[in-house]
C-alpha positions as CSV (number, residue, x, y, z in Angstrom):
1,M,16.0,-26.1,20.9
2,N,13.6,-24.5,18.4
3,D,12.4,-21.3,19.7
4,Q,9.6,-19.8,17.7
5,F,9.7,-15.9,17.0
6,R,6.7,-14.4,18.7
7,L,4.8,-11.6,17.0
8,P,3.7,-8.8,18.9
9,G,0.0,-8.7,19.7
10,L,-2.0,-6.4,17.6
11,S,-2.9,-3.4,19.4
12,T,-4.7,-0.1,18.9
13,D,-3.1,1.5,21.8
14,K,-0.1,3.9,21.7
15,D,2.1,1.3,23.5
16,F,5.3,1.4,21.4
17,E,8.2,3.3,23.0
18,G,11.3,3.5,20.9
19,D,13.8,5.8,19.5
20,S,13.4,4.7,15.9
21,F,11.2,2.9,13.5
22,A,10.7,-0.9,14.4
23,P,9.9,-2.9,11.3
24,L,7.7,-5.9,11.9
25,Y,7.5,-7.0,8.2
26,T,9.4,-6.2,5.2
27,T,9.0,-7.1,1.6
28,T,10.8,-6.4,-1.7
29,V,9.2,-6.0,-5.2
30,T,11.3,-5.4,-8.2
31,V,9.9,-4.1,-11.5
32,S,12.0,-4.6,-14.7
33,G,11.6,-4.7,-18.5
34,G,8.9,-3.3,-20.4
35,T,8.6,0.2,-21.9
36,A,8.2,3.4,-20.1
37,A,6.1,5.4,-22.6
38,H,4.7,8.7,-21.1
39,G,6.7,8.0,-18.0
40,R,4.5,5.0,-17.0
41,A,5.8,1.8,-15.8
42,S,5.3,-1.4,-17.7
43,G,7.2,-4.7,-17.4
44,R,7.1,-7.4,-14.9
45,A,6.7,-7.0,-10.9
46,R,8.1,-9.8,-8.8
47,S,8.2,-10.0,-5.1
48,D,11.3,-11.4,-3.4
49,D,9.2,-14.4,-2.2
50,G,7.8,-15.0,-5.7
51,V,4.2,-14.8,-4.5
52,L,3.5,-11.7,-6.5
53,D,4.6,-12.1,-10.1
54,L,2.6,-10.0,-12.6
55,D,2.6,-8.0,-15.9
56,L,2.4,-4.3,-15.5
57,R,0.6,-2.3,-18.3
58,M,-0.7,1.1,-19.0
59,P,-4.4,1.3,-18.6
60,A,-6.4,1.9,-21.9
61,E,-7.4,5.5,-20.7
62,L,-3.7,6.3,-20.9
63,G,-3.1,4.7,-24.3
64,G,-2.2,1.2,-23.0
65,D,-3.3,-2.2,-24.0
66,D,-5.1,-3.0,-20.6
67,H,-3.5,-6.5,-20.6
68,G,-2.0,-6.3,-17.2
69,T,-2.4,-4.4,-13.9
70,N,-1.1,-1.0,-13.2
71,P,0.5,0.8,-10.3
72,E,-2.8,2.5,-9.4
73,Q,-4.6,-0.8,-9.0
74,L,-1.9,-2.2,-6.9
75,F,-1.8,0.9,-4.7
76,A,-5.8,0.7,-4.3
77,A,-5.5,-3.0,-3.4
78,G,-2.9,-2.4,-0.6
79,F,-4.8,0.7,0.6
80,A,-8.1,-1.0,0.8
81,A,-6.6,-4.2,2.3
82,C,-4.8,-2.3,5.0
83,F,-7.8,0.0,5.9
84,H,-9.9,-3.0,6.0
85,G,-7.6,-4.6,8.4
86,A,-7.7,-1.6,10.7
87,V,-11.5,-1.3,10.7
88,T,-11.9,-5.0,11.5
89,L,-9.3,-4.7,14.3
90,V,-11.0,-1.8,15.8
91,A,-14.5,-3.2,15.2
92,R,-13.6,-6.5,17.2
93,Q,-12.1,-4.5,20.1
94,A,-15.4,-2.6,20.2
95,A,-17.4,-5.9,20.3
96,L,-18.9,-5.4,16.9
97,D,-19.1,-7.8,14.0
98,P,-16.7,-6.9,11.4
99,T,-17.8,-9.8,9.0
100,P,-20.0,-7.7,6.6
101,I,-17.4,-4.9,6.3
102,S,-15.8,-4.2,3.0
103,V,-13.6,-1.3,1.8
104,E,-13.5,0.0,-1.6
105,A,-10.4,2.2,-2.7
106,T,-10.6,4.2,-5.8
107,V,-7.3,5.7,-6.8
108,A,-7.1,8.5,-9.5
109,F,-3.9,9.4,-11.2
110,G,-3.9,13.0,-12.5
111,R,-2.2,16.3,-12.7
112,D,-1.2,18.6,-9.7
113,P,-2.5,22.0,-10.4
114,E,0.2,23.4,-8.0
115,D,3.2,22.3,-9.8
116,G,2.0,20.6,-13.0
117,G,3.3,17.2,-11.9
118,Y,1.4,14.0,-11.1
119,V,-0.4,13.2,-8.1
120,L,-2.8,10.5,-6.7
121,H,-6.1,11.0,-5.0
122,V,-7.7,8.3,-3.0
123,D,-11.3,7.8,-2.0
124,L,-12.3,5.0,0.5
125,V,-15.7,3.8,0.8
126,V,-16.5,1.6,3.7
127,T,-19.6,-0.6,3.3
128,W,-20.8,-1.7,6.7
129,P,-24.5,-3.0,6.3
130,D,-26.9,-2.4,9.4
131,I,-24.4,-0.3,11.5
132,D,-25.6,2.9,12.9
133,P,-23.5,5.8,11.6
134,E,-23.0,7.2,15.0
135,V,-21.5,3.8,16.2
136,A,-19.4,3.5,13.0
137,A,-17.9,7.0,13.0
138,P,-15.3,6.5,16.0
139,V,-14.4,3.1,14.7
140,L,-13.6,4.5,11.2
141,E,-11.7,7.5,13.0
142,K,-9.6,5.2,15.1
143,A,-8.9,2.9,12.0
144,D,-7.9,6.0,10.1
145,S,-5.3,6.9,12.8
146,L,-4.1,3.3,12.9
147,C,-3.9,2.4,9.1
148,P,-0.3,3.0,7.8
149,Y,-1.6,3.7,4.2
150,A,-4.1,6.4,5.5
151,R,-1.1,7.9,7.6
152,M,1.1,7.9,4.6
153,A,-1.4,9.7,2.6
154,R,-1.8,12.4,5.3
155,Q,1.8,12.6,6.4
156,G,4.0,11.3,3.8
157,T,6.5,8.4,4.1
158,P,10.3,8.5,4.7
159,T,11.7,7.3,1.3
160,T,15.4,6.5,0.6
161,I,16.5,6.6,-3.1
162,T,19.8,4.8,-3.8
163,L,21.5,4.2,-7.2
164,A,22.7,0.6,-7.2
165,A,26.3,0.2,-8.7
166,A,25.7,-1.9,-12.0
167,E,28.2,-4.6,-12.9
168,R,29.9,-4.2,-16.2
169,P,30.0,-7.3,-18.5
170,D,33.5,-8.0,-17.2
171,G,32.1,-8.5,-13.8
172,D,33.8,-5.1,-12.6
173,R,31.7,-2.3,-11.0
174,P,31.9,1.3,-12.3
175,R,33.9,3.6,-10.2
């Protein structure tokens, strides 16, 4: 017997009841190698399934060679794709044509005036030709409440940082 795993339907309703986070998809990307000049990542990023495999480089504006992508570009792509999906879902549910919708994400890496550290600033621009702004506004508002990237930007994201025990050349792990 070969039972297929059935994905839950995509919903905009607040229809999940549970005591804890319920993951629907998980992926892992490992970044290794390269240099870390100015605290900026370089090296190679590879996903656990091998679909993503690319060089990371600092942008020319920060002294890099611009011969690869950078974390801000990856974040902008993920944010734009996620918000586009949320807008498309909500538009379809409102019987609106989402075909012409595009989402542009601009991510700025800069200094935080509060503590002198680093922070990201995101601007999203939704292009939806021939839509009445009064019709689009509630769709965009609902998409903003659904999009996990937008929620992360507003609320933060639970993050766990763990140091993996490295193996020694003799195969033993440090104690």
